[in-house]
N, C-alpha and C positions, 0 to 999 in steps of 0.2 A: 504494500500500500504506500502511496505517496505521502511524504510528510506534508504538513500544512504549508510550509514555505514553498515546496515544489509545486503544490497545487495552485497556490496564489501566483507563482511565476508563470505557470502554464496559462492560467486565466488571463494574466496580463498580456501574454503573447497573443492569445485569442482576441482580446480587445484590439490589439494593434492590427491584426489581420482584418478584423471587422471594419476598423477605420479605413484601412487600405481599400477594401472592397467598396465601401461607401464613397470613396473618393475616385473610384475608377470610372472610366468613360462608359463602361457597360451599365453600371448602376445609375449613373446620371441619365443615360439614354432611357433606361427603364422607367425612372421616375418621371421624366419628361413626357413619354408616351402614355404612361398611366394617367397623369394629370390631364393630358390632351383628350384621352378617351373619356374620362370622367366629366370633363367640362363641355364636350360637344353634345348639344341638345339632340341632334338627329341620331347620333349613335346611341345615346341613352334611351331614346324613344324606341329604337330597334331592339335594344336589349330588354327593355320592359315588355314590349310586345312578344318577344321570343319567350320570356319567362312565363307570361300568361298562357301562351300556346302550349308550353311545356307542362304547365299545371293541368290544362284541359286534357292533354294527351295522357298524362299520368292517371287521371280519373278514368279515361276510356281504357287504358292499358290494364287496369285491374281485371278486366273481363277478357283481355287478350283478343285474339282475332275473331272471337265470337260476338264482340260488340258490333252493332251495325255501322258505326262510324269509324271503326278501327283503321281501315285502309286509308280512308280520306284524311283522318287526323294525322296518321303517320306520314303520309305524303306531304301534307301541309307543313308539318313541323320540319321535315327534311329540307323542303324548299326554302323555308324561312331561315333555317340555320345556315344554309348556303348564302343567303342574302346577308346575314350578320357576318359570316366569315369573310365575305368579299368587301365589307366596309373598310375603307382605307385606314381608319383609326384602329380598328381591331387588328388588321394585318400588321401595322407598325408596332402595336403593343405586343402582339404575340412574338414578333421577330425580336424585339428588345428583351422580352421575357426569356426567350430561348437562348439568346446570347449570354444573358446574365446567369441562367441556369448552367450553361456550359462552363462558365468561369468557376462557379461554385463546385461543379462536378470535378473539374480539374484540380482545384485546391484540395478537395476531400481525397481525391485519388493520390495526390502527391504526399499528403500527410499520412494516409493509410499505408502506402507502400514504403514510406520511410520508416515506419514503425515495424512493419513485418511484411514479407512477401506473401504471407498467408492471410493477411487482413482482408476481410470481406468488405469491399467498398460497394455500397448500393448506389446505383446511378441510373438515370433515365437514358444516359448516353452510353451506347455499347462500347465506345472506345475507352471509357473510364470505369466500367463495371468489372468486377472481378469476383471470383468465387466459383464454386463447382456447380451450383444449382440455383434455381429460383426460389427454393423453399428451404426450410430448416432440416430436411431429412438427409442432407448430404448426398443427394442424388439417388436415394433409394426408391423414389417414386418415378424415376425416368423423366423428370422435367428439366434435366440439365440442358443448358443452351449451348 
């Protein structure tokens, strides 16, 4: 177990890494596009409409394909999701979010691998993920990637 001084020192280093991430261009870009997304009335209206459609679909989805409106609602929500996904503010925000997540994945990968080659680094990016399987069975369930 770490002594208290070592733990405090590690936490201080983590604070420094946190400050570095927050001063990075990736983080600044993420904050800029997040703010832009939140402030654009048209985009917010699209998101609110999508959330209403999603709630309506969830109500219909409880009955599955046997509900008379299932196919219609499913198609409607898919088309509207595409409309939201094609909104310029949503595209830019997701791009900035992905770039920031890639930076965080890389940091976690470097820290994990510097501690041990056997460290299991969980990541959404396959270039930085490590470990033998996608679950905690050690590959016994054949889900190894």
